[in-house]
C-alpha positions, 0 to 999 in steps of 0.5 A: 550516479548508479541506480543501485547506489542511489537507491542505497542512500534513499534507503539509508536516508529515509530509514535515518528520518523514519526509522527502520520498518519491520515486519510483524509476526505474519503467522497469525494475519488472516489473508482476507484482512489485509486484502479488503484493507487495502480495497477500503484504502483506495482513494482515501486516508489510512486513518478513515479505511481503518475506522472503515475496516474495524466498523467491518470487524466490529460487526461481523463474526467473521467473513462469512457474514459479511457475504451474507450481508446486504450491500447496503449495509457494508456500505453503510458501516464503510461510509466513512471512507468514500466510494462505499457503493463501490467498494461495498458492492466489490467486497460482498461479489468479491467474498460471495465468489470465493466461497463458490470457488474454495466453499470457505473463506480460509485462505491461509493455503496461499501461505504455500504459494510462490508469489507467482501462484499467488498473483494467478490466483487473485488476479482472477478476481475482479477489481483485485489488482498488482498493487492489492496482491503485492500488499497481501504478500508484503504485510499479510505473509511477511514477504519481501515485496514492494507495493507500489501505489501514486505515492511511491510511483511518483517519488521513485520517477522524480528521483530518477530510479525508475522512468515509467508511466503507471505504478504497474510499470514501477512495480515489476522495475523497483522490484528489480533493482530494489536490494534482498530484505529492503524492499518492505522498508522501503515502501513503508518509507516511501510512503511516508515522505511522500504524504509529509514532505515529497507530496504530489501538490506543494512538495516542500523542496525546502526542507527535504534529505534527499533533495541533492540526489533528486531530478524533479524539474520543479524543485529549485521553485519548491525550494524557495517556498517557505514551509509551514510547520510539518505535521507527519502523518506516518499511520498506515492501516496495513502495519495496524491490521 
């Protein structure tokens, strides 16, 4: 089976199970909201990072106020999402550097940038990587792109769509292969599929609707294992900002 055909099958079956993810109206979305929410979501659940994000938004009238707050105050507000020491420091330093460079935290100007220039702009800040910037492009600007986290990287390799060692390499490959207009949908549904079925540990191969096109070497072993009731977790923080 050609890779392009396999991708079309994956998109179709994921959409049948989880629905077709669509863009919201991103015209009024604050770019920094998406950027900071993505940073908060690293190495934790979307529900806890969303709670931390709401704590920041409820405490500070704008991100300039957060930039002027102490690291200790930011840390207390985001403690629920873990790694609060590192995240609080990174967020404050990033915001302060942005103010020094641009005189404000109004990043609406990037809406007029091509994707390549957006990557160039944000990669110049410490702690902002390819995945985070792609989240801004997809969720903040409503453009067709696939951010690649551990779920997406794991699943695409298990399915044999890519053969890559890192999420960044997976990102470059899948954004070349995926059909236009379907990248955002594929990203959103792969996240849900990775949380609920194709889990890192103990994947639920016995109920997997992609089993017949999967090449994961341990799939037959997990196919035999009984699955308890599945409680789906489909909350994605960036779809709720």
